[in-house]
C-alpha positions as CSV (number, residue, x, y, z in Angstrom):
1,X,-80.0,-22.9,-112.4
2,X,-82.4,-20.8,-114.5
3,X,-82.7,-21.4,-118.2
4,X,-83.3,-18.2,-120.1
5,X,-84.3,-20.0,-123.3
6,X,-87.5,-21.3,-121.6
7,X,-89.3,-17.9,-121.5
8,X,-87.3,-15.7,-123.8
9,X,-87.3,-15.5,-127.6
10,X,-83.9,-15.3,-129.4
11,X,-83.4,-12.1,-131.5
12,X,-83.0,-12.5,-135.2
13,X,-80.0,-10.1,-135.0
14,X,-78.2,-9.3,-131.8
15,X,-79.1,-5.8,-130.6
16,X,-77.2,-3.6,-128.1
17,X,-77.2,0.0,-127.0
18,X,-74.0,2.1,-127.1
19,X,-74.1,2.5,-123.4
20,X,-73.9,-1.3,-122.9
21,X,-71.0,-1.6,-125.3
22,X,-69.2,1.3,-123.6
23,X,-69.5,-0.4,-120.2
24,X,-67.8,-3.5,-121.5
25,X,-65.1,-1.6,-123.4
26,X,-64.4,0.3,-120.1
27,X,-64.4,-3.1,-118.2
28,X,-66.9,-1.6,-115.7
29,X,-69.0,-4.8,-116.0
30,X,-67.4,-8.1,-115.2
31,X,-70.4,-10.3,-115.9
32,X,-70.6,-10.8,-119.7
33,X,-73.7,-12.9,-119.3
34,X,-75.7,-9.9,-118.0
35,X,-74.8,-8.0,-121.2
36,X,-74.9,-10.9,-123.6
37,X,-78.3,-12.2,-122.7
38,X,-80.4,-9.0,-123.5
39,X,-78.3,-8.5,-126.6
40,X,-79.2,-11.9,-128.0
41,X,-82.7,-12.5,-126.5
42,X,-85.8,-10.5,-126.0
43,X,-85.7,-9.9,-122.2
44,X,-88.1,-7.7,-120.2
45,X,-85.5,-5.9,-118.1
46,X,-86.4,-4.5,-114.7
47,X,-87.1,-0.7,-114.7
48,X,-84.2,1.7,-114.1
49,X,-84.3,3.8,-111.0
50,X,-82.3,6.6,-112.6
51,X,-83.7,10.1,-112.0
52,X,-83.1,12.0,-115.2
53,X,-84.3,15.4,-114.0
54,X,-80.8,16.8,-113.4
55,X,-79.6,15.4,-116.7
56,X,-82.6,16.9,-118.6
57,X,-81.9,20.3,-117.1
58,X,-78.2,20.1,-118.2
59,X,-79.2,19.2,-121.8
60,X,-81.6,22.1,-122.0
61,X,-79.1,24.6,-120.6
62,X,-76.3,23.3,-122.8
63,X,-78.5,23.5,-125.9
64,X,-79.3,27.1,-125.2
65,X,-75.5,27.9,-124.7
66,X,-74.7,26.3,-128.0
67,X,-77.5,28.1,-129.8
68,X,-76.2,31.4,-128.4
69,X,-72.8,30.6,-129.9
70,X,-74.4,30.2,-133.3
71,X,-74.7,26.4,-133.5
72,X,-77.7,24.6,-135.0
73,X,-78.6,22.1,-132.3
74,X,-80.3,18.7,-132.5
75,X,-81.4,17.1,-129.2
76,X,-81.8,13.5,-128.0
77,X,-84.6,11.9,-130.1
78,X,-83.5,13.8,-133.2
79,X,-80.2,12.0,-132.9
80,X,-81.4,8.5,-132.5
81,X,-79.6,6.0,-134.8
82,X,-79.1,2.3,-135.5
83,X,-76.0,0.9,-137.3
84,X,-75.9,-2.7,-138.6
85,X,-72.5,-4.3,-138.4
86,X,-70.6,-5.6,-141.4
87,X,-67.9,-7.8,-139.8
88,X,-70.2,-8.9,-137.0
89,X,-74.0,-9.5,-137.3
90,X,-75.2,-7.0,-134.7
91,X,-77.3,-3.8,-134.6
92,X,-75.9,-1.0,-132.4
93,X,-78.4,1.7,-131.3
94,X,-77.6,5.1,-129.7
95,X,-79.1,8.5,-128.9
96,X,-76.5,11.2,-128.0
97,X,-77.8,14.1,-126.1
98,X,-76.7,16.8,-128.5
99,X,-75.4,17.0,-132.1
100,X,-74.4,20.7,-132.8
101,X,-73.4,22.1,-136.2
102,X,-71.8,25.4,-137.0
103,X,-70.5,26.0,-140.5
104,X,-68.6,22.8,-141.4
105,X,-67.9,21.8,-137.7
106,X,-69.9,19.0,-136.1
107,X,-69.8,18.3,-132.4
108,X,-71.5,15.5,-130.5
109,X,-72.0,16.1,-126.8
110,X,-73.3,14.0,-123.9
111,X,-74.3,15.5,-120.6
112,X,-73.5,13.6,-117.4
113,X,-75.0,14.7,-114.1
114,X,-73.1,12.1,-111.9
115,X,-69.5,11.2,-111.3
116,X,-67.1,10.7,-114.1
117,X,-66.7,7.2,-115.5
118,X,-64.4,5.6,-118.1
119,X,-67.4,4.3,-119.9
120,X,-68.5,7.9,-120.6
121,X,-65.4,8.4,-122.7
122,X,-66.1,5.2,-124.6
123,X,-69.7,6.2,-125.1
124,X,-68.9,9.5,-126.7
125,X,-66.1,7.8,-128.8
126,X,-68.7,5.3,-130.1
127,X,-71.1,8.1,-131.0
128,X,-68.3,9.8,-132.9
129,X,-67.5,6.6,-134.7
130,X,-71.0,5.5,-135.5
131,X,-73.0,8.7,-136.3
132,X,-71.4,9.2,-139.7
133,X,-72.4,5.6,-140.7
134,X,-76.0,5.6,-139.5
135,X,-78.7,6.2,-142.1
136,X,-80.5,8.5,-139.6
137,X,-77.6,10.8,-138.8
138,X,-75.0,10.5,-141.6
139,X,-76.2,13.7,-143.2
140,X,-75.6,15.7,-140.0
141,X,-72.0,14.7,-140.0
142,X,-71.2,16.2,-143.4
143,X,-68.8,13.3,-144.3
144,X,-66.6,13.7,-141.3
145,X,-66.0,12.2,-137.9
146,X,-67.5,14.7,-135.4
147,X,-65.6,16.3,-132.5
148,X,-66.7,15.0,-129.1
149,X,-67.5,16.6,-125.7
150,X,-68.5,15.3,-122.3
151,X,-70.4,17.8,-120.3
152,X,-70.1,17.5,-116.5
153,X,-71.6,19.9,-113.9
154,X,-68.1,21.3,-113.1
155,X,-66.2,20.9,-116.3
156,X,-66.2,20.1,-120.1
157,X,-63.9,17.4,-121.6
158,X,-63.1,17.8,-125.3
159,X,-62.4,14.6,-127.3
160,X,-60.8,15.2,-130.7
161,X,-61.8,12.9,-133.5
162,X,-58.2,11.7,-133.7
163,X,-59.1,9.5,-130.8
164,X,-60.9,7.3,-133.3
165,X,-57.8,5.3,-134.2
166,X,-56.9,1.7,-135.1
167,X,-56.5,0.7,-131.4
168,X,-60.0,2.0,-130.5
169,X,-61.6,0.2,-133.5
170,X,-59.8,-3.0,-132.7
171,X,-61.0,-2.9,-129.1
172,X,-64.6,-2.2,-130.3
173,X,-64.5,-5.2,-132.6
174,X,-63.2,-7.4,-129.8
175,X,-66.2,-6.4,-127.7
176,X,-68.6,-7.0,-130.6
177,X,-67.1,-10.4,-131.0
178,X,-68.0,-11.3,-127.4
179,X,-71.6,-9.9,-127.9
180,X,-72.2,-12.1,-131.0
181,X,-70.6,-15.3,-129.7
182,X,-73.3,-18.0,-130.1
183,X,-72.4,-19.7,-126.8
184,X,-73.7,-18.6,-123.4
185,X,-70.9,-16.8,-121.5
186,X,-70.4,-17.9,-117.8
187,X,-72.2,-16.0,-115.1
188,X,-69.8,-14.0,-113.0
189,X,-71.8,-13.0,-109.9
190,X,-70.6,-10.1,-107.8
191,X,-72.6,-8.6,-105.0
192,X,-72.5,-4.9,-106.1
193,X,-73.0,-5.7,-109.8
194,X,-75.8,-8.2,-109.3
195,X,-77.6,-5.8,-107.0
196,X,-78.0,-3.2,-109.8
197,X,-78.4,-5.7,-112.6
198,X,-81.7,-5.3,-114.5
199,X,-82.1,-8.9,-115.5
200,X,-85.1,-10.5,-113.8
201,X,-84.4,-13.3,-111.4
202,X,-86.2,-15.8,-113.7
203,X,-83.3,-15.2,-116.1
204,X,-80.5,-15.4,-113.6
205,X,-80.8,-17.0,-110.1
206,X,-77.4,-15.7,-109.2
207,X,-78.8,-12.2,-108.8
208,X,-81.1,-13.2,-106.0
209,X,-78.3,-15.2,-104.2
210,X,-75.6,-12.5,-104.6
211,X,-77.9,-9.7,-103.4
212,X,-79.0,-11.8,-100.4
213,X,-75.3,-12.4,-99.5
214,X,-74.5,-8.7,-99.8
215,X,-77.1,-7.9,-97.2
216,X,-75.6,-10.4,-94.8
């Protein structure tokens, strides 16, 4: 079995993107090892094959729509943030597509060009929770939890800030606890999940075996 410690340096502080946290909160990823390892170690992940062209067009179109409605619009890189945990020693990074402001109303939006997923909801809720606390974006939020929206090709889903409740925060903290656990979680290979996992084979031999089995 591969030993990730042999070729990977441990991070001084665990580091995870909002998208990774959202997938675990939504229980769309069964293998905690595949998420835990790059959070705790410097891993050169395999490149993603995601084609962002449709998504990029949606962001541009939505930004124009909001500007026409009188919003001041901040797009992608302008919204990048990092939040360091207090209860758990971890840094959470994110970059929502759009933060729009009109008068005293703040809206965070994320555009999705594919099918709807539960993790999309958790992703936007995490943006709503974390943006007011991040040094880079707290001034945009004007001391409030922003309203949230998911933008799909065929509809818009509004997420009121009341969704940031005790149950959500408790669930978030439970996932952070699993990310910051010092012990290696067990690998949980699954053919479909291993096939799209971005961990290199040198860090997890199960990926190669599971993918080969899925091809028969």
